[in-house]
Biopython code that builds the backbone (N, CA, C, O; Angstrom):
import numpy as np
from Bio.PDB.StructureBuilder import StructureBuilder

atoms = [
    (1, "UNK", "N", (68.228, -42.352, 53.039)),
    (1, "UNK", "CA", (67.742, -43.699, 53.296)),
    (1, "UNK", "C", (68.533, -44.684, 52.439)),
    (1, "UNK", "O", (68.820, -44.435, 51.268)),
    (2, "UNK", "N", (68.862, -45.775, 53.043)),
    (2, "UNK", "CA", (69.592, -46.832, 52.366)),
    (2, "UNK", "C", (68.659, -47.552, 51.383)),
    (2, "UNK", "O", (67.517, -47.852, 51.731)),
    (3, "UNK", "N", (69.129, -47.832, 50.171)),
    (3, "UNK", "CA", (68.277, -48.446, 49.143)),
    (3, "UNK", "C", (67.736, -49.809, 49.550)),
    (3, "UNK", "O", (66.599, -50.142, 49.214)),
    (4, "UNK", "N", (68.537, -50.614, 50.277)),
    (4, "UNK", "CA", (68.048, -51.945, 50.648)),
    (4, "UNK", "C", (67.027, -51.886, 51.780)),
    (4, "UNK", "O", (66.432, -52.905, 52.131)),
    (5, "UNK", "N", (66.822, -50.716, 52.347)),
    (5, "UNK", "CA", (65.803, -50.539, 53.384)),
    (5, "UNK", "C", (64.565, -49.819, 52.853)),
    (5, "UNK", "O", (63.633, -49.547, 53.610)),
    (6, "UNK", "N", (64.553, -49.515, 51.576)),
    (6, "UNK", "CA", (63.428, -48.825, 50.961)),
    (6, "UNK", "C", (62.470, -49.872, 50.392)),
    (6, "UNK", "O", (62.798, -50.566, 49.430)),
    (7, "UNK", "N", (61.282, -49.979, 50.998)),
    (7, "UNK", "CA", (60.291, -50.968, 50.587)),
    (7, "UNK", "C", (59.969, -50.877, 49.109)),
    (7, "UNK", "O", (59.849, -51.895, 48.428)),
    (8, "UNK", "N", (59.827, -49.655, 48.614)),
    (8, "UNK", "CA", (59.453, -49.470, 47.208)),
    (8, "UNK", "C", (60.507, -50.044, 46.266)),
    (8, "UNK", "O", (60.172, -50.697, 45.278)),
    (9, "UNK", "N", (61.759, -49.803, 46.567)),
    (9, "UNK", "CA", (62.855, -50.313, 45.724)),
    (9, "UNK", "C", (62.899, -51.831, 45.784)),
    (9, "UNK", "O", (63.034, -52.489, 44.752)),
    (10, "UNK", "N", (62.787, -52.394, 46.984)),
    (10, "UNK", "CA", (62.879, -53.850, 47.146)),
    (10, "UNK", "C", (61.712, -54.545, 46.436)),
    (10, "UNK", "O", (61.916, -55.559, 45.768)),
    (11, "UNK", "N", (60.506, -54.017, 46.572)),
    (11, "UNK", "CA", (59.360, -54.615, 45.886)),
    (11, "UNK", "C", (59.529, -54.488, 44.368)),
    (11, "UNK", "O", (59.218, -55.425, 43.633)),
    (12, "UNK", "N", (60.013, -53.352, 43.900)),
    (12, "UNK", "CA", (60.268, -53.172, 42.472)),
    (12, "UNK", "C", (61.300, -54.188, 41.975)),
    (12, "UNK", "O", (61.142, -54.754, 40.893)),
    (13, "UNK", "N", (62.346, -54.418, 42.756)),
    (13, "UNK", "CA", (63.352, -55.421, 42.388)),
    (13, "UNK", "C", (62.740, -56.818, 42.325)),
    (13, "UNK", "O", (63.056, -57.596, 41.425)),
    (14, "UNK", "N", (61.868, -57.135, 43.273)),
    (14, "UNK", "CA", (61.199, -58.443, 43.269)),
    (14, "UNK", "C", (60.361, -58.623, 42.012)),
    (14, "UNK", "O", (60.375, -59.689, 41.396)),
    (15, "UNK", "N", (59.638, -57.588, 41.635)),
    (15, "UNK", "CA", (58.728, -57.674, 40.492)),
    (15, "UNK", "C", (59.462, -57.645, 39.148)),
    (15, "UNK", "O", (58.921, -58.100, 38.140)),
    (16, "UNK", "N", (60.679, -57.120, 39.127)),
    (16, "UNK", "CA", (61.426, -57.044, 37.867)),
    (16, "UNK", "C", (62.514, -58.103, 37.836)),
    (16, "UNK", "O", (62.333, -59.155, 37.223)),
    (17, "UNK", "N", (63.623, -57.849, 38.476)),
    (17, "UNK", "CA", (64.753, -58.781, 38.460)),
    (17, "UNK", "C", (64.388, -60.127, 39.075)),
    (17, "UNK", "O", (64.824, -61.172, 38.590)),
    (18, "UNK", "N", (63.604, -60.105, 40.122)),
    (18, "UNK", "CA", (63.252, -61.349, 40.805)),
    (18, "UNK", "C", (62.417, -62.289, 39.969)),
    (18, "UNK", "O", (62.587, -63.505, 40.055)),
    (19, "UNK", "N", (61.521, -61.757, 39.161)),
    (19, "UNK", "CA", (60.613, -62.606, 38.387)),
    (19, "UNK", "C", (60.992, -62.732, 36.909)),
    (19, "UNK", "O", (60.512, -63.643, 36.235)),
    (20, "UNK", "N", (61.825, -61.856, 36.401)),
    (20, "UNK", "CA", (62.167, -61.866, 34.974)),
    (20, "UNK", "C", (63.018, -63.077, 34.611)),
    (20, "UNK", "O", (63.765, -63.542, 35.472)),
    (21, "UNK", "N", (62.958, -63.604, 33.432)),
    (21, "UNK", "CA", (61.905, -63.390, 32.452)),
    (21, "UNK", "C", (60.604, -64.047, 32.908)),
    (21, "UNK", "O", (60.625, -65.030, 33.649)),
    (22, "UNK", "N", (59.510, -63.519, 32.477)),
    (22, "UNK", "CA", (58.196, -63.928, 32.975)),
    (22, "UNK", "C", (57.583, -65.100, 32.225)),
    (22, "UNK", "O", (56.716, -65.789, 32.762)),
    (23, "UNK", "N", (58.019, -65.339, 30.991)),
    (23, "UNK", "CA", (57.414, -66.358, 30.136)),
    (23, "UNK", "C", (58.437, -67.448, 29.868)),
    (23, "UNK", "O", (59.567, -67.101, 29.525)),
    (24, "UNK", "N", (58.147, -68.709, 29.992)),
    (24, "UNK", "CA", (56.837, -69.288, 30.237)),
    (24, "UNK", "C", (56.465, -69.311, 31.720)),
    (24, "UNK", "O", (55.296, -69.510, 32.051)),
    (25, "UNK", "N", (57.421, -69.113, 32.612)),
    (25, "UNK", "CA", (57.155, -68.996, 34.051)),
    (25, "UNK", "C", (58.245, -68.113, 34.631)),
    (25, "UNK", "O", (59.309, -67.978, 34.026)),
    (26, "UNK", "N", (58.008, -67.504, 35.795)),
    (26, "UNK", "CA", (59.071, -66.701, 36.401)),
    (26, "UNK", "C", (60.348, -67.529, 36.556)),
    (26, "UNK", "O", (60.314, -68.683, 36.983)),
    (27, "UNK", "N", (61.450, -66.919, 36.203)),
    (27, "UNK", "CA", (62.739, -67.618, 36.167)),
    (27, "UNK", "C", (63.108, -68.218, 37.523)),
    (27, "UNK", "O", (63.573, -69.355, 37.598)),
    (28, "UNK", "N", (62.901, -67.459, 38.580)),
    (28, "UNK", "CA", (63.266, -67.946, 39.915)),
    (28, "UNK", "C", (62.444, -69.180, 40.270)),
    (28, "UNK", "O", (62.946, -70.090, 40.929)),
    (29, "UNK", "N", (61.194, -69.218, 39.843)),
    (29, "UNK", "CA", (60.336, -70.372, 40.112)),
    (29, "UNK", "C", (60.909, -71.626, 39.442)),
    (29, "UNK", "O", (60.944, -72.699, 40.045)),
    (30, "UNK", "N", (61.353, -71.482, 38.206)),
    (30, "UNK", "CA", (61.957, -72.609, 37.500)),
    (30, "UNK", "C", (63.230, -73.089, 38.183)),
    (30, "UNK", "O", (63.468, -74.293, 38.285)),
    (31, "UNK", "N", (64.043, -72.159, 38.646)),
    (31, "UNK", "CA", (65.294, -72.529, 39.341)),
    (31, "UNK", "C", (64.980, -73.240, 40.660)),
    (31, "UNK", "O", (65.620, -74.237, 40.992)),
    (32, "UNK", "N", (64.007, -72.737, 41.407)),
    (32, "UNK", "CA", (63.652, -73.369, 42.675)),
    (32, "UNK", "C", (63.101, -74.780, 42.459)),
    (32, "UNK", "O", (63.408, -75.688, 43.232)),
    (33, "UNK", "N", (62.299, -74.966, 41.423)),
    (33, "UNK", "CA", (61.792, -76.306, 41.111)),
    (33, "UNK", "C", (62.953, -77.240, 40.753)),
    (33, "UNK", "O", (62.954, -78.414, 41.126)),
    (34, "UNK", "N", (63.925, -76.713, 40.038)),
    (34, "UNK", "CA", (65.098, -77.495, 39.660)),
    (34, "UNK", "C", (65.869, -77.939, 40.907)),
    (34, "UNK", "O", (66.284, -79.093, 41.007)),
    (35, "UNK", "N", (66.056, -77.025, 41.848)),
    (35, "UNK", "CA", (66.781, -77.339, 43.089)),
    (35, "UNK", "C", (66.013, -78.359, 43.914)),
    (35, "UNK", "O", (66.599, -79.324, 44.404)),
    (36, "UNK", "N", (64.702, -78.157, 44.074)),
    (36, "UNK", "CA", (63.878, -79.094, 44.840)),
    (36, "UNK", "C", (63.888, -80.474, 44.186)),
    (36, "UNK", "O", (63.790, -81.492, 44.871)),
    (37, "UNK", "N", (64.005, -80.501, 42.874)),
    (37, "UNK", "CA", (64.050, -81.762, 42.140)),
    (37, "UNK", "C", (65.403, -82.450, 42.192)),
    (37, "UNK", "O", (65.598, -83.475, 41.538)),
    (38, "UNK", "N", (66.335, -81.910, 42.951)),
    (38, "UNK", "CA", (67.641, -82.548, 43.111)),
    (38, "UNK", "C", (68.792, -81.793, 42.485)),
    (38, "UNK", "O", (69.947, -82.180, 42.661)),
    (39, "UNK", "N", (68.510, -80.734, 41.764)),
    (39, "UNK", "CA", (69.531, -79.877, 41.149)),
    (39, "UNK", "C", (70.458, -80.638, 40.209)),
    (39, "UNK", "O", (71.610, -80.251, 40.012)),
    (40, "UNK", "N", (69.955, -81.708, 39.639)),
    (40, "UNK", "CA", (70.779, -82.494, 38.713)),
    (40, "UNK", "C", (71.090, -81.680, 37.465)),
    (40, "UNK", "O", (70.193, -81.134, 36.823)),
    (41, "UNK", "N", (72.347, -81.610, 37.140)),
    (41, "UNK", "CA", (72.783, -80.894, 35.956)),
    (41, "UNK", "C", (72.996, -79.405, 36.152)),
    (41, "UNK", "O", (73.348, -78.709, 35.199)),
    (42, "UNK", "N", (72.794, -78.896, 37.357)),
    (42, "UNK", "CA", (73.005, -77.464, 37.582)),
    (42, "UNK", "C", (74.494, -77.156, 37.540)),
    (42, "UNK", "O", (75.303, -77.827, 38.180)),
    (43, "UNK", "N", (74.830, -76.157, 36.794)),
    (43, "UNK", "CA", (76.197, -75.676, 36.653)),
    (43, "UNK", "C", (76.392, -74.469, 37.579)),
    (43, "UNK", "O", (75.410, -73.916, 38.074)),
    (44, "UNK", "N", (77.636, -74.051, 37.822)),
    (44, "UNK", "CA", (77.864, -72.866, 38.663)),
    (44, "UNK", "C", (77.094, -71.629, 38.172)),
    (44, "UNK", "O", (76.625, -70.834, 38.987)),
    (45, "UNK", "N", (76.965, -71.464, 36.869)),
    (45, "UNK", "CA", (76.226, -70.306, 36.348)),
    (45, "UNK", "C", (74.755, -70.377, 36.734)),
    (45, "UNK", "O", (74.122, -69.340, 36.933)),
    (46, "UNK", "N", (74.199, -71.587, 36.842)),
    (46, "UNK", "CA", (72.801, -71.739, 37.264)),
    (46, "UNK", "C", (72.631, -71.359, 38.726)),
    (46, "UNK", "O", (71.631, -70.747, 39.100)),
    (47, "UNK", "N", (73.607, -71.721, 39.556)),
    (47, "UNK", "CA", (73.552, -71.343, 40.969)),
    (47, "UNK", "C", (73.657, -69.825, 41.103)),
    (47, "UNK", "O", (72.925, -69.213, 41.881)),
    (48, "UNK", "N", (74.578, -69.218, 40.335)),
    (48, "UNK", "CA", (74.730, -67.770, 40.364)),
    (48, "UNK", "C", (73.428, -67.101, 39.928)),
    (48, "UNK", "O", (72.998, -66.120, 40.535)),
    (49, "UNK", "N", (72.812, -67.623, 38.893)),
    (49, "UNK", "CA", (71.552, -67.094, 38.382)),
    (49, "UNK", "C", (70.453, -67.179, 39.447)),
    (49, "UNK", "O", (69.641, -66.264, 39.586)),
    (50, "UNK", "N", (70.438, -68.275, 40.187)),
    (50, "UNK", "CA", (69.457, -68.438, 41.266)),
    (50, "UNK", "C", (69.669, -67.382, 42.351)),
    (50, "UNK", "O", (68.710, -66.788, 42.843)),
    (51, "UNK", "N", (70.915, -67.156, 42.713)),
    (51, "UNK", "CA", (71.224, -66.133, 43.724)),
    (51, "UNK", "C", (70.829, -64.750, 43.218)),
    (51, "UNK", "O", (70.238, -63.956, 43.950)),
    (52, "UNK", "N", (71.158, -64.472, 41.968)),
    (52, "UNK", "CA", (70.851, -63.162, 41.393)),
    (52, "UNK", "C", (69.345, -62.895, 41.376)),
    (52, "UNK", "O", (68.909, -61.804, 41.742)),
    (53, "UNK", "N", (68.559, -63.866, 40.961)),
    (53, "UNK", "CA", (67.113, -63.676, 40.901)),
    (53, "UNK", "C", (66.457, -63.810, 42.269)),
    (53, "UNK", "O", (65.357, -63.297, 42.474)),
    (54, "UNK", "N", (67.106, -64.484, 43.201)),
    (54, "UNK", "CA", (66.548, -64.674, 44.534)),
    (54, "UNK", "C", (66.866, -63.558, 45.513)),
    (54, "UNK", "O", (66.158, -63.384, 46.505)),
    (55, "UNK", "N", (67.923, -62.800, 45.248)),
    (55, "UNK", "CA", (68.337, -61.747, 46.178)),
    (55, "UNK", "C", (67.234, -60.736, 46.499)),
    (55, "UNK", "O", (67.078, -60.383, 47.668)),
    (56, "UNK", "N", (66.470, -60.258, 45.532)),
    (56, "UNK", "CA", (65.398, -59.313, 45.896)),
    (56, "UNK", "C", (64.408, -59.900, 46.911)),
    (56, "UNK", "O", (63.924, -59.185, 47.790)),
    (57, "UNK", "N", (64.111, -61.185, 46.791)),
    (57, "UNK", "CA", (63.183, -61.819, 47.728)),
    (57, "UNK", "C", (63.821, -61.990, 49.103)),
    (57, "UNK", "O", (63.134, -61.914, 50.121)),
    (58, "UNK", "N", (65.122, -62.219, 49.137)),
    (58, "UNK", "CA", (65.837, -62.287, 50.417)),
    (58, "UNK", "C", (65.810, -60.922, 51.090)),
    (58, "UNK", "O", (65.616, -60.830, 52.302)),
    (59, "UNK", "N", (66.003, -59.861, 50.312)),
    (59, "UNK", "CA", (65.926, -58.502, 50.868)),
    (59, "UNK", "C", (64.526, -58.203, 51.390)),
    (59, "UNK", "O", (64.374, -57.572, 52.437)),
    (60, "UNK", "N", (63.502, -58.652, 50.666)),
    (60, "UNK", "CA", (62.121, -58.451, 51.119)),
    (60, "UNK", "C", (61.856, -59.211, 52.415)),
    (60, "UNK", "O", (61.243, -58.677, 53.339)),
    (61, "UNK", "N", (62.313, -60.441, 52.480)),
    (61, "UNK", "CA", (62.157, -61.232, 53.703)),
    (61, "UNK", "C", (62.871, -60.557, 54.870)),
    (61, "UNK", "O", (62.353, -60.537, 55.986)),
    (62, "UNK", "N", (64.051, -60.007, 54.619)),
    (62, "UNK", "CA", (64.808, -59.290, 55.649)),
    (62, "UNK", "C", (64.003, -58.098, 56.174)),
    (62, "UNK", "O", (63.927, -57.877, 57.382)),
    (63, "UNK", "N", (63.404, -57.332, 55.256)),
    (63, "UNK", "CA", (62.601, -56.184, 55.683)),
    (63, "UNK", "C", (61.393, -56.620, 56.501)),
    (63, "UNK", "O", (61.050, -55.976, 57.493)),
    (64, "UNK", "N", (60.748, -57.705, 56.095)),
    (64, "UNK", "CA", (59.591, -58.213, 56.846)),
    (64, "UNK", "C", (59.999, -58.659, 58.253)),
    (64, "UNK", "O", (59.287, -58.393, 59.222)),
    (65, "UNK", "N", (61.132, -59.329, 58.361)),
    (65, "UNK", "CA", (61.619, -59.770, 59.676)),
    (65, "UNK", "C", (61.953, -58.567, 60.548)),
    (65, "UNK", "O", (61.597, -58.534, 61.726)),
    (66, "UNK", "N", (62.638, -57.578, 59.973)),
    (66, "UNK", "CA", (62.984, -56.383, 60.752)),
    (66, "UNK", "C", (61.732, -55.655, 61.237)),
    (66, "UNK", "O", (61.680, -55.189, 62.375)),
    (67, "UNK", "N", (60.723, -55.560, 60.365)),
    (67, "UNK", "CA", (59.477, -54.902, 60.758)),
    (67, "UNK", "C", (58.771, -55.688, 61.860)),
    (67, "UNK", "O", (58.248, -55.102, 62.808)),
    (68, "UNK", "N", (58.757, -57.011, 61.734)),
    (68, "UNK", "CA", (58.125, -57.849, 62.761)),
    (68, "UNK", "C", (58.862, -57.719, 64.089)),
    (68, "UNK", "O", (58.236, -57.646, 65.146)),
    (69, "UNK", "N", (60.187, -57.690, 64.035)),
    (69, "UNK", "CA", (60.967, -57.566, 65.270)),
    (69, "UNK", "C", (60.741, -56.205, 65.912)),
    (69, "UNK", "O", (60.670, -56.101, 67.137)),
    (70, "UNK", "N", (60.630, -55.175, 65.106)),
    (70, "UNK", "CA", (60.372, -53.830, 65.631)),
    (70, "UNK", "C", (59.011, -53.799, 66.316)),
    (70, "UNK", "O", (58.881, -53.234, 67.402)),
    (71, "UNK", "N", (58.000, -54.396, 65.699)),
    (71, "UNK", "CA", (56.676, -54.467, 66.312)),
    (71, "UNK", "C", (56.676, -55.271, 67.578)),
    (71, "UNK", "O", (56.002, -54.907, 68.542)),
    (72, "UNK", "N", (57.419, -56.363, 67.601)),
    (72, "UNK", "CA", (57.512, -57.212, 68.779)),
    (72, "UNK", "C", (58.194, -56.461, 69.935)),
    (72, "UNK", "O", (57.748, -56.538, 71.080)),
    (73, "UNK", "N", (59.261, -55.748, 69.627)),
    (73, "UNK", "CA", (59.987, -55.002, 70.662)),
    (73, "UNK", "C", (59.156, -53.859, 71.230)),
    (73, "UNK", "O", (59.308, -53.502, 72.398)),
    (74, "UNK", "N", (58.286, -53.288, 70.417)),
    (74, "UNK", "CA", (57.442, -52.191, 70.900)),
    (74, "UNK", "C", (56.386, -52.709, 71.865)),
    (74, "UNK", "O", (55.955, -51.969, 72.749)),
    (75, "UNK", "N", (55.957, -53.959, 71.722)),
    (75, "UNK", "CA", (54.923, -54.534, 72.587)),
    (75, "UNK", "C", (55.497, -55.075, 73.893)),
    (75, "UNK", "O", (54.762, -55.241, 74.867)),
    (76, "UNK", "N", (56.793, -55.351, 73.925)),
    (76, "UNK", "CA", (57.384, -55.943, 75.146)),
    (76, "UNK", "C", (58.392, -55.026, 75.764)),
    (76, "UNK", "O", (58.984, -55.360, 76.790)),
]
sb = StructureBuilder()
sb.init_structure("model")
sb.init_model(0)
sb.init_chain("A")
sb.init_seg("    ")
for serial, (resi, resn, name, xyz) in enumerate(atoms, 1):
    if name == "N":
        sb.init_residue(resn, " ", resi, " ")
    sb.init_atom(name, np.array(xyz, "f"), 0.0, 1.0, " ", f" {name:<3s}", serial, name[0])
structure = sb.get_structure()
């Protein structure tokens, strides 16, 4: 089985790399608030950091979409 298709691995990545560091708030949450606020002052390293912490959630979203599409195709 491919690692990016393993639900357990993807959820573990979301809970660790995706949310770390946890204090004072999950890192990805702070980056997303920064982007929504206009991304003023963001450097290339901040964008890279956002991608790095966001990738597990993108993989999770991909798995959810694939599962939904599989269910949809089975009904039609």
